[in-house]
C-alpha positions as CSV (number, residue, x, y, z in Angstrom):
1,M,17.4,42.8,61.5
2,E,13.8,41.8,61.1
3,E,11.3,44.5,60.3
4,R,9.1,45.6,63.3
5,V,5.4,45.6,62.6
6,E,3.2,47.3,65.1
7,L,0.1,45.4,66.3
8,S,-3.3,46.8,66.1
9,P,-5.3,47.1,69.3
10,E,-7.4,44.1,68.3
11,Q,-4.2,42.1,67.6
12,E,-2.6,43.1,70.9
13,A,-5.8,42.1,72.7
14,R,-5.7,38.6,71.1
15,R,-2.0,38.3,72.0
16,I,-2.7,39.2,75.6
17,A,-5.5,36.6,75.7
18,A,-3.0,34.0,74.5
19,V,-0.6,35.0,77.3
20,R,-3.5,34.5,79.8
21,R,-4.3,31.1,78.3
22,Y,-1.0,29.7,79.3
23,D,-1.4,30.9,82.9
24,I,2.4,31.4,83.3
25,L,2.7,35.0,84.6
26,D,3.9,35.3,88.3
27,T,4.4,31.6,88.6
28,P,7.3,30.3,90.8
29,P,10.8,29.6,89.3
30,D,10.8,26.5,87.1
31,G,14.0,24.5,86.5
32,A,13.1,23.8,82.9
33,F,13.0,27.5,81.9
34,D,16.0,28.3,84.1
35,R,17.9,25.6,82.2
36,I,17.0,27.0,78.9
37,A,18.3,30.4,79.9
38,A,21.5,28.9,81.1
39,L,21.8,26.8,77.9
40,A,21.4,30.0,75.8
41,A,24.1,31.8,77.8
42,R,26.5,28.9,77.3
43,L,25.7,28.5,73.6
44,F,26.3,32.2,72.9
45,D,29.0,32.7,75.5
46,V,27.2,35.7,77.0
47,P,26.8,36.8,80.7
48,V,23.0,37.4,80.5
49,A,20.2,35.3,79.0
50,T,16.5,35.5,79.8
51,V,13.1,34.0,79.1
52,T,10.5,36.8,79.1
53,I,6.7,37.1,78.8
54,V,5.4,40.5,77.6
55,D,2.3,41.5,79.5
56,T,0.1,44.5,79.0
57,D,2.4,47.0,80.8
58,R,5.5,45.0,81.8
59,V,8.1,42.5,80.7
60,W,8.1,39.6,83.2
61,F,11.1,37.3,83.5
62,K,10.2,33.6,83.8
63,A,14.0,32.9,83.9
64,A,16.9,35.3,84.2
65,Y,20.4,34.0,83.9
66,G,22.9,36.6,85.0
67,L,20.3,39.1,86.3
68,T,20.1,39.1,90.1
69,G,17.0,40.3,91.9
70,V,15.2,41.2,88.6
71,T,11.7,39.9,88.1
72,Q,10.2,42.4,85.7
73,I,10.8,45.7,84.0
74,G,8.6,48.2,82.2
75,R,7.4,47.6,78.7
76,D,9.8,50.0,77.1
77,P,10.5,49.6,73.4
78,G,13.9,48.6,72.0
79,L,14.4,45.0,73.3
80,S,11.8,42.4,74.2
81,T,8.9,44.7,73.4
82,S,10.3,45.3,70.0
83,A,11.3,41.6,69.5
84,I,7.7,40.4,69.7
85,L,6.9,42.6,66.8
86,T,9.1,40.6,64.5
87,E,8.6,37.2,62.8
88,G,12.0,35.8,63.4
89,P,15.2,36.4,65.4
90,F,15.6,40.1,66.4
91,V,19.3,41.3,66.7
92,V,20.7,44.6,67.8
93,P,24.5,44.4,67.2
94,D,25.1,47.7,69.1
95,T,22.4,49.0,71.3
96,L,23.9,52.5,71.5
97,Q,23.5,52.8,67.8
98,D,19.8,51.9,67.9
99,P,17.4,54.9,68.5
100,L,15.0,52.8,70.6
101,A,17.3,50.4,72.4
102,R,19.8,53.1,73.6
103,A,17.3,54.4,76.1
104,H,16.2,51.0,77.5
105,I,16.8,50.3,81.2
106,L,18.9,47.2,80.4
107,V,21.2,49.4,78.3
108,T,21.4,52.4,80.6
109,G,21.2,50.5,83.9
110,R,23.7,48.2,85.6
111,T,23.3,45.5,83.0
112,R,25.0,47.7,80.4
113,A,23.7,45.6,77.5
114,R,25.6,46.6,74.3
115,F,24.5,43.6,72.3
116,Y,21.0,42.1,72.2
117,A,19.5,39.2,70.3
118,A,16.1,37.5,70.8
119,A,13.8,35.0,69.2
120,P,10.0,35.3,69.8
121,I,8.1,32.6,71.7
122,T,5.3,31.9,69.2
123,T,2.2,29.9,69.7
124,R,0.8,27.6,67.0
125,D,-1.8,30.2,66.2
126,G,0.8,32.9,65.6
127,H,0.8,34.9,68.8
128,R,4.2,36.0,70.2
129,L,4.0,35.6,74.0
130,G,7.6,36.8,74.8
131,T,11.2,36.1,73.9
132,V,14.3,34.1,74.6
133,D,17.0,36.8,74.9
134,V,20.8,36.9,75.1
135,M,22.8,40.0,76.0
136,D,26.5,41.0,76.1
137,T,28.4,44.0,77.4
138,E,30.2,44.4,74.1
139,P,28.8,44.9,70.6
140,R,28.8,41.7,68.4
141,R,27.1,39.9,65.7
142,I,25.7,36.3,65.4
143,T,25.8,33.8,62.6
144,S,22.7,32.4,60.8
145,E,23.3,29.1,62.6
146,Q,23.3,30.9,66.0
147,A,20.1,32.7,65.0
148,G,18.6,29.3,64.2
149,A,19.7,27.9,67.6
150,L,18.1,30.8,69.3
151,A,14.9,30.1,67.4
152,D,15.1,26.5,68.5
153,L,15.4,27.5,72.2
154,A,12.3,29.7,71.8
155,A,10.5,26.7,70.3
156,L,11.7,24.6,73.3
157,V,10.2,27.2,75.6
158,M,6.9,27.0,73.7
159,D,7.0,23.2,74.0
160,E,7.5,23.5,77.7
161,L,4.5,25.9,77.9
162,E,2.4,23.5,75.9
163,L,3.4,20.6,78.1
164,R,2.7,22.6,81.2
165,L,-0.7,23.5,79.9
166,A,-1.3,19.9,78.8
167,S,-0.4,18.7,82.3
168,L,-2.8,21.2,83.9
169,R,-5.6,20.0,81.7
170,M,-4.8,16.4,82.3
171,L,-4.9,17.0,86.1
172,R,-8.3,18.7,85.6
173,V,-9.5,15.7,83.7
174,E,-8.2,13.3,86.4
175,R,-10.1,15.3,89.1
176,E,-13.2,15.1,87.0
177,L,-12.8,11.4,86.8
178,V,-12.6,11.1,90.6
179,E,-15.7,13.2,91.0
180,I,-17.8,11.0,88.6
181,E,-16.3,7.7,89.6
182,H,-19.7,6.5,90.9
183,A,-21.6,8.0,88.0
184,A,-23.0,6.0,85.1
185,R,-20.6,3.5,83.6
186,Q,-21.2,4.7,80.1
187,R,-20.2,8.2,81.0
188,A,-17.0,6.9,82.7
189,E,-16.1,4.9,79.6
190,R,-16.5,8.0,77.4
191,D,-14.3,10.0,79.8
192,R,-11.6,7.3,79.7
193,A,-11.7,7.3,75.9
194,E,-11.1,11.1,76.0
195,I,-8.1,10.7,78.3
196,A,-6.7,8.0,76.0
197,A,-7.1,10.3,73.0
198,Y,-5.5,13.1,74.9
199,A,-2.5,11.0,76.0
200,S,-2.1,9.8,72.4
201,T,-2.1,13.4,71.1
202,L,0.4,14.4,73.7
203,Q,2.6,11.4,72.8
204,R,2.5,12.3,69.1
205,T,3.8,15.9,69.8
206,L,7.0,14.3,71.2
207,L,7.7,12.3,68.0
208,P,8.4,13.6,64.5
209,P,5.2,13.4,62.4
210,A,7.2,11.9,59.6
211,L,10.9,11.1,58.9
212,P,12.6,13.4,56.3
213,E,13.7,12.1,53.0
214,V,17.5,11.5,52.9
215,P,19.0,11.0,49.4
216,G,20.2,7.5,49.0
217,L,18.7,6.3,52.3
218,E,15.5,4.5,53.3
219,A,14.3,5.3,56.8
220,A,11.4,3.8,58.7
221,C,10.3,3.9,62.3
222,H,7.6,2.6,64.6
223,Y,6.4,3.5,68.1
224,T,4.0,1.6,70.3
225,T,2.8,2.8,73.7
226,A,2.2,0.2,76.3
227,S,-0.6,2.2,78.0
228,V,-3.6,4.0,76.6
229,S,-3.7,6.5,79.5
230,D,-0.1,7.4,80.0
231,V,2.7,9.1,78.1
232,G,5.9,7.1,77.5
233,G,9.5,8.2,77.4
234,D,10.9,6.6,74.3
235,F,12.0,8.9,71.5
236,Y,13.7,9.2,68.1
237,D,14.4,11.7,65.4
238,V,16.2,12.3,62.1
239,F,17.3,15.8,61.0
240,P,19.7,17.6,58.7
241,L,23.0,19.0,59.8
242,G,23.9,20.8,56.6
243,D,26.5,20.1,53.9
244,G,24.7,16.8,53.0
245,R,25.2,15.4,56.5
246,W,22.4,14.1,58.8
247,S,21.9,13.2,62.4
248,F,19.6,10.7,64.1
249,F,19.0,9.4,67.6
250,L,16.9,6.9,69.5
251,G,16.6,6.7,73.3
252,D,14.5,6.2,76.4
253,V,14.0,8.5,79.4
254,S,13.5,7.6,83.0
255,G,9.9,7.5,84.3
256,R,6.5,8.0,82.5
257,G,3.7,10.5,82.3
258,A,4.0,14.3,82.1
259,P,7.5,14.5,83.7
260,A,8.8,12.0,81.1
261,A,7.1,14.0,78.3
262,A,8.8,17.2,79.5
263,L,12.2,15.5,79.7
264,T,11.7,14.0,76.2
265,S,10.9,17.4,74.7
266,L,14.0,18.9,76.5
267,I,16.3,16.2,75.2
268,R,15.0,16.4,71.6
269,Y,15.4,20.1,71.2
270,T,18.7,20.2,73.1
271,L,20.1,17.5,70.8
272,R,18.8,19.3,67.7
273,S,20.1,22.8,68.6
274,T,23.5,21.6,70.0
275,A,24.3,19.2,67.1
276,L,23.9,22.1,64.7
277,L,26.6,24.1,66.5
278,Q,28.9,21.3,67.7
279,P,30.4,18.8,65.2
280,D,31.7,16.4,67.8
281,P,28.9,14.0,68.8
282,Q,30.6,13.2,72.2
283,A,30.6,16.9,73.0
284,V,26.9,17.0,72.1
285,L,26.1,14.3,74.6
286,R,28.3,16.0,77.2
287,A,26.2,19.2,76.6
288,L,23.0,17.2,77.0
289,N,24.4,15.6,80.2
290,S,25.1,19.0,81.7
291,A,21.7,20.2,80.7
292,L,19.9,17.3,82.3
293,L,22.0,17.7,85.5
294,S,21.2,21.4,85.6
295,E,17.5,20.4,85.6
296,S,18.0,17.6,88.2
297,P,21.3,17.8,90.0
298,D,20.6,14.5,91.8
299,G,20.7,12.7,88.5
300,S,17.2,11.4,88.8
301,R,16.1,12.6,85.4
302,F,18.3,10.7,82.9
303,C,18.1,8.9,79.6
304,T,19.8,6.3,77.5
305,L,20.3,7.0,73.8
306,V,22.3,6.3,70.7
307,L,23.3,9.4,68.6
308,G,24.4,8.9,65.0
309,T,25.7,11.0,62.2
310,L,25.3,10.1,58.5
311,T,27.8,11.2,55.9
312,P,27.3,10.1,52.3
313,A,30.2,8.0,51.0
314,P,31.5,8.7,47.4
315,V,31.0,5.1,46.3
316,G,27.5,4.8,47.7
317,G,26.2,4.2,51.1
318,F,27.1,6.2,54.2
319,T,29.7,6.5,56.9
320,I,27.9,6.4,60.2
321,T,29.4,7.5,63.5
322,L,27.5,6.1,66.5
323,T,27.9,7.6,70.0
324,G,26.4,5.8,72.9
325,G,24.9,7.0,76.1
326,G,24.2,3.8,78.0
327,H,21.7,2.5,75.4
328,L,21.3,-1.0,73.9
329,P,23.6,-1.7,70.9
330,A,22.4,-1.0,67.4
331,Y,22.5,-3.8,64.9
332,H,24.3,-3.7,61.5
333,L,22.6,-6.1,59.1
334,H,24.5,-7.6,56.2
335,P,22.8,-9.5,53.4
336,A,24.5,-12.7,52.0
337,R,27.2,-11.9,49.5
338,R,29.0,-14.0,46.8
339,D,32.6,-13.1,45.9
340,G,33.6,-15.5,43.1
341,P,33.4,-19.1,44.4
342,S,33.1,-18.0,48.0
343,R,30.0,-16.9,49.8
344,T,29.7,-14.7,52.8
345,P,26.5,-15.6,54.8
346,A,24.0,-13.0,56.0
347,R,24.5,-11.7,59.5
348,A,23.2,-9.3,62.1
349,E,26.1,-7.8,64.1
350,P,25.5,-5.8,67.3
351,V,27.4,-2.5,67.2
352,V,28.7,-2.4,70.8
353,L,29.7,0.9,72.3
354,P,31.5,-0.1,75.5
355,G,31.8,2.4,78.4
356,G,29.0,4.7,77.3
357,M,27.3,6.0,80.4
358,L,23.7,7.1,81.2
359,V,23.1,10.7,80.1
360,G,22.1,13.0,83.0
361,A,23.0,10.6,85.9
362,L,26.6,11.6,86.6
363,H,28.6,14.9,86.2
364,Q,31.7,13.1,84.9
365,A,30.0,10.9,82.3
366,D,32.1,9.4,79.5
367,F,30.7,8.7,76.1
368,T,32.2,6.5,73.3
369,S,31.9,6.6,69.5
370,R,32.3,4.0,66.8
371,T,32.3,4.4,63.0
372,V,30.6,1.9,60.7
373,Q,30.2,1.8,56.9
374,L,26.6,1.3,55.8
375,L,27.2,-0.1,52.3
376,P,24.4,-0.3,49.6
377,G,22.0,-3.1,50.5
378,Q,22.9,-3.0,54.2
379,A,20.8,-1.7,57.1
380,L,21.2,-0.3,60.6
381,F,18.6,-1.0,63.3
382,L,18.0,0.8,66.6
383,Y,15.4,-0.1,69.3
384,S,14.3,0.5,72.9
385,D,14.2,-2.2,75.6
386,G,10.4,-2.7,75.3
387,L,11.2,-4.9,72.3
388,I,13.5,-7.4,74.1
389,E,11.4,-7.4,77.3
390,A,8.3,-8.6,75.5
391,R,7.2,-12.1,76.2
392,T,7.0,-14.8,73.5
393,S,4.2,-17.4,73.2
394,R,6.2,-19.6,75.6
395,G,6.3,-17.0,78.3
396,A,10.0,-16.3,78.0
397,R,11.5,-12.9,77.4
398,F,12.3,-12.3,73.7
399,G,15.7,-11.0,74.8
400,E,18.8,-9.9,72.9
401,S,19.6,-13.4,71.7
402,G,16.1,-13.7,70.2
403,L,16.4,-10.4,68.5
404,T,19.8,-11.3,67.1
405,A,18.5,-14.5,65.7
406,H,15.4,-12.9,64.3
407,L,17.4,-10.1,62.5
408,A,19.9,-12.7,61.2
409,H,17.1,-14.7,59.7
410,H,15.6,-11.6,58.2
411,A,18.9,-10.8,56.6
412,A,19.3,-14.3,55.3
413,T,15.9,-14.3,53.6
414,N,16.1,-10.9,51.9
415,R,18.6,-10.0,49.2
416,A,18.5,-6.3,49.9
417,L,17.7,-5.1,53.4
418,G,15.1,-2.3,53.3
419,A,14.3,-0.3,56.4
420,A,10.5,-0.4,55.8
421,A,10.6,-4.2,55.5
422,I,12.6,-4.6,58.7
423,I,10.1,-2.5,60.7
424,H,7.2,-4.3,59.1
425,D,8.7,-7.6,60.1
426,L,9.3,-6.6,63.7
427,T,5.9,-5.0,64.2
428,A,4.3,-8.2,62.9
429,L,6.4,-10.2,65.3
430,L,5.3,-8.0,68.2
431,G,1.7,-8.5,67.2
432,S,2.1,-12.2,67.4
433,F,3.2,-12.2,71.0
434,P,0.3,-13.2,73.4
435,T,0.2,-10.1,75.5
436,G,2.2,-7.6,73.5
437,P,5.1,-5.5,75.1
438,A,4.8,-4.4,78.7
439,D,6.9,-1.3,78.0
440,D,6.9,1.2,75.2
441,V,8.7,0.1,72.0
442,A,10.6,2.5,69.7
443,L,12.1,1.2,66.4
444,L,14.2,3.0,63.9
445,A,15.8,1.4,60.8
446,L,18.0,2.9,58.1
447,S,19.1,1.2,54.9
448,A,21.4,2.4,52.1
449,A,20.0,2.2,48.6
450,S,21.3,-0.7,46.5
451,T,22.4,1.6,43.8
452,R,23.4,5.3,43.8
453,P,22.9,7.1,40.5
454,A,25.0,10.1,39.7
455,A,22.0,12.4,40.0
456,A,20.7,13.0,43.5
457,T,18.0,10.5,44.4
458,S,15.1,10.9,46.8
459,G,15.2,9.0,50.0
460,A,12.3,7.0,51.3
461,S,10.9,7.3,54.7
462,G,8.0,5.9,56.7
463,T,6.5,6.7,60.1
464,A,4.1,4.6,62.1
465,H,2.8,5.6,65.5
466,T,0.6,3.2,67.4
467,S,-1.0,4.6,70.6
468,L,-2.9,1.5,71.7
469,P,-1.5,-1.7,73.2
470,F,-1.9,-5.0,71.4
471,P,-5.5,-6.3,71.6
472,A,-6.5,-8.2,74.7
473,S,-7.7,-11.0,72.5
474,H,-4.1,-12.0,72.1
475,S,-4.0,-13.0,75.8
476,T,-4.1,-16.7,76.6
């Protein structure tokens, strides 16, 4: 259990000021927070899960799964009030054995909580606003992986609060723009530049600031937004699963703007937290499908994506399992190879995942998986549809056939296929198109090192985010 450290009056005053800053207290129910509470209950198999904000004299429930008719309780010590005094997850295996928790209303009342675990919802400047809690009627313990998942859910709540605050600020900026529409053009231009910078900053919060270094792997990515004043919905990530295994994904959400940004954040953290607890990638996509439908039962907030797992192979390279959710096929790039007198030409093969359905559109969605071997010198490439929908100098769509031919040519003219070189080649190609892409473009490339020494080697990663469309000077 984390040590509880009492806050000084000055520290508590600053914490309450942070609570007020997010303007969340006494707001109506919000499906995003309700979904987080329901996801916590399912992940921990408990009857009660809540999202709380700790006010000056009360604990207010932003979401309460399994608690009917409860909106707030007094700020009694032992549970949420004590949890915000800890740095990390706060666990009470048996509340009746805890001198503070045993007298709490959620323990003595009809909830009869005998087990309690919480992770604080912490701002970037270190203030703990409240908690994500799970409760059971029987004593129990949790694993370190479950504690990490609970912390991820608290981080997701914080992301939702940040996005909500960002949306409110963006609406204020938009209202200001309407009010000054007839003012001086110079001032209007400055305001538009501020909005563009704000949208770019918000977009960057939805993407990893840099890809992690994976031993034996080179990873590179690129993101280009099609609009300077709107937030797109393409996303990608690479993260560790433990035991030397890694996971990655790339996808595209429906819509644009703040709703797409909130959905992207929800998808990213749901995938991260669920993949750590669930080894079956199809089950991970089913959990994400349920989460999105809990948010929007009509299936209007959906995404396409490819989810992959990387397992190092003993002889070098990686075994990759790809699971599709209605997204475009990845490409497996092979360099030319000579075996004695015969020569195998370079090629770019689409990794088709037939039958994979949109994630979040239907309750009975099916997802398919396929395993490929990424040998040393080979590469895997994932992309969003903005790449193939871009127009070439002849005015035609670049298309999947154009991409296949371009990747095959790249494979044929490079002995070893490096991720960074692939991304550089494709971004240069996009820059050569007359008008640039009309939709956002997300690119992710992974390549296995040509050699694999016995000692662990460092991976190589690269991240490039471009928030501006291609220059208007490219237009004909």
